[in-house]
C-alpha positions in Angstrom: -10.9 -7.2 13.4 -14.0 -5.5 13.7 -16.0 -6.4 16.8 -12.5 -6.5 18.5 -12.1 -4.2 21.5 -8.0 -3.2 22.2 -6.7 -3.0 25.4 -10.5 -3.4 26.7 -11.2 -0.6 25.8 -11.3 0.6 22.4 -14.2 -1.2 20.5 -13.9 -1.5 17.2 -16.8 -0.2 14.6 -16.4 -0.2 11.5 -13.5 0.0 8.4 -13.3 3.8 7.4 -9.8 3.3 5.5 -6.4 2.4 5.1 -3.2 2.3 3.2 -0.4 -0.2 2.1 1.5 -0.1 5.9 -1.7 0.6 7.8 -5.9 -0.1 8.4 -7.7 2.6 9.7 -11.2 2.0 12.1 -14.2 3.9 13.4 -14.3 2.9 17.1 -15.5 4.0 20.4 -13.5 4.8 23.5 -15.9 3.1 26.1 -14.3 4.5 28.8 -15.0 8.1 27.9 -17.7 7.2 25.4 -16.6 8.7 22.6 -15.9 8.0 18.8 -12.1 7.8 17.9 -10.0 7.2 15.0 -7.4 3.7 15.2 -4.9 3.1 12.5 -3.4 -0.3 13.4 -0.7 -1.5 11.7 -1.3 -4.6 9.1 -0.4 -7.8 10.3 2.4 -9.0 8.1 4.4 -5.7 9.3 4.0 -6.6 13.0 7.5 -8.2 12.5 9.3 -5.9 10.1 11.1 -3.2 12.8 11.0 -0.9 10.1 7.4 -0.4 9.6 7.3 -1.1 13.6 9.3 2.1 13.7 8.0 4.2 10.9 4.4 3.3 13.0 6.0 4.9 16.3 7.7 7.6 14.8 4.1 8.6 13.2 2.7 9.0 16.6 5.9 10.5 18.1 5.9 13.2 15.6 2.0 13.9 16.0 1.5 13.5 19.4 4.1 16.4 19.9 2.1 18.8 17.7 -1.0 20.6 19.1 -3.0 22.8 16.8 -6.7 22.8 15.5 -5.5 21.9 11.7 -3.5 18.6 12.5 -5.3 15.6 13.8 -4.6 14.9 17.5 -3.2 12.1 19.2 -5.0 10.2 22.3 -3.4 7.1 23.2 -0.7 4.5 21.4 -0.9 0.8 22.8 0.0 -3.0 21.7 -2.1 -5.7 22.3 0.2 -9.0 21.4 1.2 -8.9 17.8 -1.2 -5.7 17.3 0.0 -2.2 17.2 -2.3 0.5 17.3 -2.8 4.7 17.2 -5.8 5.9 18.7 -6.6 9.6 17.0 -9.0 12.2 16.8 -12.5 10.9 14.3 -12.9 13.6 11.5 -16.5 13.1 10.4 -16.1 13.8 6.7 -14.1 13.0 3.6 -10.5 13.0 2.8 -9.4 16.2 0.2 -8.3 13.6 -3.3 -12.4 12.3 -2.7 -13.5 16.1 -3.2 -10.9 16.4 -5.8 -12.1 13.2 -7.4 -16.1 14.2 -7.1 -15.9 18.5 -7.8 -12.9 19.9 -9.3 -11.9 22.4 -10.5 -12.9 23.8 -6.8 -13.7 27.5 -7.0 -10.4 29.7 -5.8 -11.9 30.9 -2.7 -12.4 27.7 -1.6 -9.4 25.8 -2.3 -7.2 29.3 -1.3 -9.2 28.7 2.4 -7.9 25.0 2.4 -4.8 25.7 1.4 -4.6 28.2 4.3 -5.3 25.8 6.8 -3.1 23.5 5.4 0.2 26.2 5.6 -1.3 27.3 9.4 -0.6 23.5 10.4 2.2 23.4 8.3 3.9 26.9 9.7 2.8 25.1 13.6 4.8 21.7 12.9 7.7 23.6 11.5 8.0 25.9 14.1 8.2 22.4 16.1 11.3 21.3 14.2 9.0 18.5 12.6 8.8 18.3 8.3 5.8 16.7 7.4 7.5 15.1 3.9 4.3 13.5 2.8 1.8 16.3 1.9 -1.0 15.4 -0.4 -4.3 15.5 -1.0 -4.9 11.7 0.8 -3.4 12.8 3.7 -5.7 16.2 4.2 -9.1 15.5 6.0 -12.1 18.4 6.1 -14.8 17.6 8.6 -18.3 18.6 7.9 -18.1 21.8 9.7 -15.4 22.9 7.0 -12.3 22.0 9.2 -9.1 20.7 7.7 -6.5 18.4 9.3 -3.7 17.2 8.3 -3.0 13.8 9.5 -0.2 10.9 8.4 2.9 12.0 9.8 4.3 8.4 9.3 7.6 9.5 7.6 8.1 12.8 9.2 11.4 14.0 10.8 12.4 16.2 13.4 14.8 18.7 12.0 18.3 17.6 13.0 22.3 18.6 12.0 22.0 15.3 10.0 19.8 15.4 6.5 16.4 13.9 6.7 16.6 12.2 3.6 19.5 10.1 3.4 20.9 9.8 0.1 19.5 6.7 -2.0 16.2 6.9 0.3 13.3 8.5 -1.2 9.9 7.9 0.5 6.6 9.6 -0.2 4.6 10.0 -3.1 6.3 10.7 -6.3 3.9 12.9 -8.0 4.1 15.2 -4.3 7.7 15.2 -4.6 9.8 18.0 -4.4 12.7 18.4 -6.9 14.9 17.9 -4.0 13.5 15.3 -2.1 13.3 13.4 -5.6 17.1 13.7 -6.0 17.0 12.0 -2.1 18.8 14.9 -0.6 18.0 17.2 2.3 14.3 17.7 2.4 13.2 20.7 5.0 10.3 23.1 5.2 10.7 24.7 1.5 9.5 20.8 0.5 6.9 21.0 2.1 5.6 23.9 0.4 6.5 22.6 -3.3 4.1 20.0 -2.4 1.3 22.5 -1.0 1.7 24.1 -4.1 1.1 20.9 -6.2 -2.2 20.5 -4.3 -3.1 24.2 -4.7 -2.6 23.1 -8.1 -4.7 19.9 -8.4 -7.7 21.6 -6.8 -7.7 24.7 -9.0 -7.4 22.5 -12.4 -8.6 19.0 -11.4 -5.0 17.4 -12.5 -1.8 16.9 -11.4 1.1 19.3 -13.3 3.2 16.1 -13.7 2.2 12.9 -15.3 4.4 9.6 -16.3 4.3 6.0 -17.0 6.2 5.1 -14.5 7.4 6.8 -10.9 10.9 7.5 -12.2 9.5 9.1 -15.2 7.3 11.4 -12.7 10.4 12.4 -10.7 12.9 13.3 -13.6 10.0 15.7 -14.6 9.8 17.3 -11.0 13.6 17.8 -11.3 13.8 19.0 -15.6 10.3 20.2 -16.7 8.4 23.0 -16.7 4.9 22.3 -16.2 1.8 23.9 -17.9 0.6 27.1 -16.4 -2.2 26.9 -14.0 -4.4 29.7 -16.0 -3.6 27.6 -19.2 -5.7 25.1 -18.1 -8.5 26.9 -16.2 -8.4 30.3 -17.3 -11.1 31.2 -14.4 -8.0 30.9 -11.8 -7.1 35.0 -10.5 -3.5 35.6 -11.5 -2.6 36.8 -8.3 -3.9 33.0 -7.4 -1.2 31.2 -10.0 1.4 33.6 -8.2 0.9 31.4 -5.1 1.3 28.6 -6.9 4.0 29.3 -9.2 6.4 30.6 -6.5 5.6 27.7 -4.2 6.1 25.0 -6.7 9.8 26.5 -8.2 12.7 24.3 -9.0 15.0 26.0 -7.0 14.3 26.2 -3.0 15.6 29.5 -3.0 12.9 30.9 -5.2 10.2 29.7 -3.3 8.5 31.1 -0.1 11.1 31.4 3.0 8.3 29.8 5.0 5.0 28.3 5.6 4.2 31.7 7.6 5.3 33.9 4.2 3.0 31.6 2.0 0.4 31.9 5.0 0.4 35.6 4.4 0.6 35.7 0.8 -3.0 33.2 0.6 -4.7 35.9 2.9 -4.5 38.7 0.7 -4.4 37.5 -2.5 -8.1 36.9 -3.6 -8.5 40.9 -2.1 -9.7 42.9 -5.0 -6.4 45.0 -6.1 -4.2 41.8 -6.5 -6.7 39.8 -8.6 -5.3 41.3 -11.8 -1.5 41.6 -10.7 1.4 41.1 -13.3 2.3 37.3 -13.5 5.4 36.6 -11.4 8.8 36.7 -13.0 11.9 35.0 -12.4 15.1 35.8 -13.5 16.7 32.5 -13.6 14.2 32.1 -16.6 15.3 34.6 -18.9 18.4 32.8 -20.8 21.7 34.6 -21.5 21.7 36.1 -24.8 25.5 35.8 -25.2 25.6 32.8 -24.3 23.0 31.7 -27.3 24.1 29.6 -30.1 24.0 31.8 -33.2 22.4 30.6 -36.4 24.6 31.9 -39.6 22.5 32.0 -42.4 23.7 29.9 -45.7 24.5 31.7 -48.7 22.0 31.9 -52.0 23.0 30.9 -55.5 21.4 34.5 -55.9 23.8 35.9 -53.5 26.9 34.7 -55.0 27.5 37.6 -57.7 27.1 40.1 -54.7 30.4 39.3 -53.8 33.2 41.6 -54.0 36.9 41.4 -54.6 39.1 42.2 -51.7 40.8 46.0 -52.5 44.1 45.8 -53.4 45.8 48.3 -51.4 49.2 49.4 -52.4 51.3 52.0 -50.6 53.0 55.1 -52.9 55.4 56.1 -50.5 58.9 56.5 -51.7 57.2 55.9 -55.3 57.8 59.7 -56.0 61.8 58.6 -57.0 63.8 55.3 -57.2 67.3 54.5 -57.3 69.3 53.5 -60.4 72.3 51.0 -60.1 74.6 53.6 -59.8 72.6 54.9 -56.6 71.5 58.3 -59.2 67.5 59.2 -58.9 65.3 60.1 -61.7 62.0 60.7 -61.8 59.2 57.8 -62.0 57.4 57.0 -65.1 53.8 57.8 -64.9 52.2 55.2 -66.8 54.0 52.4 -64.6 50.9 52.6 -61.6 48.0 52.3 -64.3 49.7 49.2 -65.8 50.0 47.7 -62.9 46.8 48.0 -61.1 45.2 47.2 -64.5 47.2 44.2 -64.7 46.1 42.6 -61.4 42.4 43.5 -61.8 41.9 41.6 -64.7 43.9 38.9 -63.1 41.8 38.7 -59.9 38.8 38.9 -62.2 39.6 35.9 -64.1 40.1 34.1 -61.2 37.3 34.7 -59.9 35.1 33.7 -62.7 37.1 30.4 -62.4 36.5 30.0 -59.1 32.7 30.5 -59.8 32.6 28.5 -62.9 34.1 25.6 -60.6 32.1 26.5 -57.5 28.9 25.9 -59.8 30.0 23.0 -61.4 30.0 21.1 -57.6 26.8 22.5 -56.2 24.5 19.8 -55.4 22.1 19.6 -57.9 18.1 20.1 -57.5 16.4 16.8 -57.3 12.7 15.9 -56.3 12.3 14.2 -52.8 10.3 11.1 -53.2 7.4 10.5 -50.7 7.9 7.7 -48.2 4.8 8.1 -45.7 3.5 4.4 -45.8 6.5 2.3 -46.4 8.4 0.3 -44.1 11.5 1.9 -42.6 13.7 -0.6 -44.3 13.0 0.4 -47.6 12.3 4.6 -47.2 16.0 4.2 -46.1 17.2 2.4 -49.7 15.0 4.6 -51.6 16.2 7.9 -50.3 19.7 6.8 -50.4 19.2 6.0 -53.8 17.8 9.3 -54.4 21.0 11.1 -53.2 19.8 11.6 -50.1 20.5 11.2 -46.5 18.6 10.3 -43.3 18.2 12.6 -40.4 19.4 11.4 -36.9 17.9 10.6 -35.2 14.8 8.9 -36.3 11.4 10.0 -34.5 9.3 7.6 -33.2 5.6 7.8 -32.2 2.7 5.3 -31.1 -0.2 5.5 -33.5 -3.3 3.0 -32.8 -3.9 0.8 -35.3 -0.5 1.1 -37.3 2.2 -1.6 -37.6 5.4 -0.8 -35.8 8.3 0.5 -38.1 6.0 2.4 -40.8 6.5 6.0 -41.6 4.0 8.2 -40.7 5.8 11.5 -41.2 8.9 12.9 -43.3 9.7 16.2 -44.9 10.6 17.6 -48.0 8.2 15.1 -49.5 7.4 15.9 -53.0 10.0 18.9 -53.6 12.9 19.8 -54.7 15.9 19.6 -52.3 19.5 19.7 -52.8 21.0 16.1 -53.2 23.0 14.8 -49.7 20.2 17.0 -48.0 19.0 15.2 -44.8 15.3 13.9 -44.3 13.5 13.7 -41.4 11.5 10.5 -41.0 9.1 10.0 -38.5 8.1 6.0 -37.9 5.5 4.4 -35.6 6.5 2.2 -32.7 5.0 0.0 -30.2 3.2 1.7 -27.5 6.1 1.8 -24.7 4.4 -0.7 -21.9 5.0 0.5 -18.0 5.8 -1.9 -15.6 3.2 -3.8 -13.4 2.9 -2.1 -10.4 3.6 -4.1 -6.9 0.0 -4.5 -5.3 0.9 -7.2 -2.8 -0.4 -6.0 0.7 -2.5 -3.5 -0.8 -6.7 -3.6 -0.6 -8.6 -5.3 -3.9 -10.4 -1.7 -4.1 -6.9 0.3 -4.1 -5.1 -2.2 -6.8 -8.4 -1.8 -9.0 -8.0 1.9 -8.2 -4.2 2.1 -9.5 -5.3 -0.7 -12.6 -7.7 1.4 -13.8 -5.6 4.2 -13.5 -3.3 2.9 -15.8 -5.5 2.2 -18.0 -6.8 -1.6 -17.3 -10.5 -1.8 -17.9 -12.7 -3.3 -14.8 -13.3 -6.4 -16.7 -10.2 -7.3 -17.1 -9.1 -7.6 -13.6 -10.0 -11.3 -12.4 -9.5 -12.5 -8.4 -9.3 -15.8 -6.7 -10.1 -15.8 -2.9 -8.5 -17.7 -0.6 -8.2 -18.5 3.0 -5.4 -16.4 4.6 -4.1 -14.9 8.0 -4.3 -11.6 6.6 -7.0 -8.9 6.3 -10.4 -10.3 3.8 -9.4 -8.4 0.3 -5.7 -7.8 0.9 -3.9 -8.9 -2.3 -1.8 -11.9 -1.9 -0.3 -12.7 -5.2 -0.7 -10.9 -8.6 -0.2 -12.0 -12.2 1.6 -10.4 -14.5 4.2 -10.3 -11.4 5.6 -7.0 -10.0 7.7 -4.7 -12.5 7.0 -7.2 -15.4 6.1 -5.1 -18.7 2.6 -5.0 -19.8 -0.3 -3.4 -22.4 -3.2 -1.8 -19.6 -5.6 -2.1 -22.3 -5.0 -5.5 -23.1 -3.9 -7.0 -20.0 -5.9 -9.9 -18.1 -4.7 -9.1 -14.2 -5.7 -11.6 -11.7 -5.2 -10.7 -8.3 -5.2 -13.3 -5.3 -6.8 -12.1 -2.9 -7.4 -13.0 1.0 -11.0 -14.0 2.3 -9.9 -14.8 5.8 -8.9 -17.2 7.9 -10.7 -20.6 7.1 -13.5 -21.1 10.0 -14.3 -24.7 11.2 -15.9 -26.5 14.0 -14.5 -27.5 17.2 -13.4 -31.0 17.6 -15.0 -32.5 20.8 -12.7 -33.1 23.5 -14.9 -33.9 26.6 -13.4 -37.2 28.2 -10.5 -37.5 26.1 -6.7 -37.9 27.3 -4.6 -35.6 27.9 -2.3 -37.2 24.6 -5.8 -37.7 22.7 -6.7 -34.0 23.0 -3.2 -33.0 22.0 -2.9 -34.9 18.9 -7.0 -33.2 17.9 -5.5 -30.2 18.4 -2.3 -29.9 16.8 -4.7 -32.1 13.4 -6.8 -29.4 13.5 -3.8 -26.4 13.1 -4.7 -25.7 16.8 -2.4 -23.9 19.5 -2.3 -25.8 23.3 0.5 -24.2 25.6 1.7 -25.7 28.2 0.5 -22.7 30.7 -3.3 -23.7 29.0 -3.2 -27.1 30.5 -5.0 -26.9 33.8 -5.3 -30.3 36.4 -8.4 -29.8 38.7 -10.0 -32.3 40.3 -13.5 -33.3 39.1 -16.2 -36.1 38.2 -14.3 -37.5 35.3 -12.1 -40.4 35.1 -8.9 -39.2 36.1 -6.4 -37.5 33.3 -9.3 -37.3 30.9 -10.2 -34.0 29.4 -13.5 -32.2 31.3 -14.0 -29.0 30.0 -12.5 -26.7 26.8 -11.9 -23.1 26.5 -13.4 -21.0 24.3 -14.8 -22.8 21.9 -17.6 -25.9 22.8 -18.6 -28.9 20.6 -19.4 -27.7 16.8 -18.5 -23.7 17.4 -16.4 -22.0 14.4 -13.0 -21.9 15.3 -9.8 -20.5 13.0 -6.6 -22.2 12.6 -3.9 -21.0 15.4 -6.6 -20.2 18.2 -5.3 -20.5 21.5 -7.6 -23.4 23.1 -6.9 -24.4 26.9 -8.2 -28.0 28.5 -8.6 -28.7 32.0 -7.9 -32.5 32.8 -9.2 -34.3 35.8 -6.5 -34.6 38.6 -9.4 -37.4 40.6 -12.8 -37.1 42.2 -13.2 -33.9 44.9 -12.4 -34.4 48.1 -15.8 -34.6 49.0 -17.1 -37.6 46.8 -18.6 -40.8 48.4 -17.9 -43.9 46.1 -20.8 -46.3 46.9 -20.4 -50.3 46.0 -23.6 -52.3 45.5 -25.0 -55.8 44.7 -28.0 -55.9 42.0 -29.7 -58.6 42.8 -32.6 -59.1 39.7 -35.1 -62.2 39.4 -36.5 -63.3 35.6 -39.4 -62.7 35.0 -40.7 -66.3 35.0 -38.3 -68.9 36.7 -36.2 -70.8 34.6 -36.8 -68.7 31.5 -34.6 -66.2 29.8 -35.2 -62.9 30.6 -33.0 -60.0 29.1 -32.1 -57.6 31.8 -30.3 -53.9 31.3 -29.2 -51.7 33.8 -28.7 -47.9 33.5 -27.5 -45.4 36.7 -26.8 -42.0 37.3 -24.5 -40.4 39.9 -21.9 -37.5 39.8 -20.2 -38.8 36.7 -23.0 -38.8 34.7 -26.8 -39.3 34.0 -27.8 -43.0 32.5 -24.6 -44.4 32.5 -25.0 -48.0 31.2 -24.1 -50.7 33.8 -24.4 -53.6 31.3 -26.9 -55.8 29.5 -27.4 -59.7 30.7 -29.4 -62.5 30.1 -31.2 -64.7 33.2 -33.0 -67.4 33.7 -32.8 -67.8 37.6 -32.1 -65.0 40.0 -28.8 -63.1 39.7 -26.8 -60.3 41.7 -24.4 -57.7 39.3 -22.0 -55.5 41.0 -22.1 -51.9 40.7 -20.4 -48.7 41.6 -21.6 -45.3 41.9 -19.7 -42.1 42.5 -21.7 -39.7 44.7 -21.4 -36.0 45.9 -23.3 -33.4 48.3 -25.1 -31.9 45.3 -26.0 -34.9 43.2 -27.5 -38.7 44.2 -27.2 -41.6 42.2 -30.2 -43.7 41.2 -29.9 -46.8 39.5 -32.9 -48.6 37.0 -32.9 -51.9 36.2 -35.6 -52.9 32.8 -36.2 -56.7 32.1 -37.4 -57.2 28.7 -37.2 -53.7 27.9 -39.5 -52.5 30.2 -38.8 -50.6 33.8 -39.3 -53.0 36.4 -37.3 -50.8 39.4 -36.0 -47.6 39.3 -33.7 -46.9 42.9 -32.8 -43.6 44.8 -29.0 -43.9 46.0 -28.8 -40.6 48.4 -25.2 -39.4 49.7 -25.4 -40.3 53.3 -23.0 -41.7 55.6 -23.9 -45.3 56.5 -21.7 -47.0 59.4 -20.2 -49.7 58.0 -21.5 -53.2 59.5 -17.9 -54.9 60.5 -16.6 -51.5 61.5 -13.9 -52.1 59.1 -12.3 -49.3 56.3 -13.4 -50.0 52.5 -10.3 -49.0 50.9 -11.0 -47.6 47.8 -7.6 -47.7 45.8 -9.5 -47.0 42.5 -10.7 -43.6 43.4 -7.5 -41.3 43.2 -7.9 -37.9 44.5 -11.2 -38.8 46.0 -12.6 -40.6 49.0 -11.9 -43.6 49.8 -15.2 -45.7 50.6 -14.7 -46.7 54.4 -16.4 -46.1 57.9 -15.1 -42.5 57.8 -16.6 -41.9 54.4 -20.2 -43.8 54.6 -19.0 -46.4 52.2 -20.7 -49.8 52.2 -21.5 -52.3 49.8 -25.4 -52.7 49.4 -28.1 -54.7 47.8 -30.4 -53.4 45.9 -33.5 -56.2 44.9 -36.0 -55.8 42.1 -38.9 -55.4 44.7 -36.6 -51.8 45.5 -35.4 -52.5 49.0 -31.9 -51.6 49.6 -29.9 -54.1 52.6 -26.6 -54.7 53.4 -24.5 -58.1 53.4 
């Protein structure tokens, strides 16, 4: 589209960016003589109502905002199937390019950039607009250091309904907030979470959550903690880390309550008295000690002899006297109680000795655990079970480069004694978890290569197959492996079918063709001819023939589906004049054969062949010329290859000698040759004299 002028005003100069939905061009506003950026919806989405609505929503959302840190929208338009947005042109780079080239950034630079983004979000949130796609790619930084937030393509105005519908998650997964990943309502705090990730990435040069698939990354946002920034980059001040930790809390209630609050914290976080402040702590991070599972230590063999038998507690109430069968009392004997207690003690000791002996006999024996490292999982299981051990569940798996699948790479208790029946934990090698092939169709070749290389595909393993297509050049049309197929990035060979634009070919010559012949030729060349593009006008071409074609002349290069306009002759113009003449020619030598050739020029063309003849005596030949006020006629006679006579035929009115009209039924739409038009029949002899019969 470079070189195209939209709406007669915006001349596209160069492509400067783009994504899956639209392409961005640097353009010149011819009316105001300034550079602008023009975002054009990709051709394949022009008939997709959802994409068109999202594209228009971006313009509406951004146009409702006016802030020095938000890219301004100047105009919105549509030319046939081309939808475009005209916006402020920022001469600089996006934040993603800066992070890629320079990260980690200095703390003061990162805080300055974040503060300007936060200021823009504060303005957007005040106007009830949630951005929902804050990421470095959507942050532009001009050469003057001014930060600009752009791409409100998935922004939503805050209403009483939820912003993100359940099951419909849109945005960039590495910058999702947990609530965004779950597909529930997102608000101002979701933008602040994404901004916290951007600050994290600027200061560490890495993303807090990475995964082999978008789903795994989203789950990490929901469930897993991230590595604290100062562990990655110890030069980050504690006060700045506290900003990140608060912005990235999984619970929205623990984040900053507004962009204004976060902006205020950023303005003071680099003050000397705050640089070494304590790390921020949250009560939700402290586990409830009462809810923790208690671990009770096992009884060791050396502890068994320390177990004491429970004391037998005997009550002596009313033992001072007892009743005999006759109801008379007598003094209790003193030896009875010690004897009973002694007997009970002997019985209890005997029972205890028996129990300990039986327990020892039932206790498992200590057995040497064999080393299974290097054996297959099947062999390791069989040998450990045969040795009297069990296999701990679950078996652990790890990816080890160069190691075959299902080989034991680690085990606990190897080459040491353990009790029979003890569980043995095995760690076994496995194949690398293969990621699904990403969907690259519709992306540019550069975007597709970046996505593949980030997954580990070698640049030399990315092949391309260009073919003609109506899509923008270098747009991916098809891919092998296909989308979602599992593949090994380190060994896979990826082939991308890419567009090299529409195929151009020479424009066919339609002049002097009938309307039907011209239509058939255009259809065969895949060119368009609409009924309103067939224009009938008088001309000096024969009636019903094409005398003009537009926009391409013969042999000019055109592309398929180009609209062609043809002009079809409706007959000669009203001011044309038909002149019938008789050409009399003699042979070079009377009685000998001479070859005669006649050529003429008139309003219908130059050097028209009037016929070739052989004569041996003086002969007359009829010829008709069509004359116009702006062009006289001319007749040239060749005899035996030599020009013997050239006669001009002027456009003039000569009254007919018989004063009767000479009708010209063969000229439709032009003037008939009669007394009022000056049409007549004349004689042109070889000596150049014109005589009337």
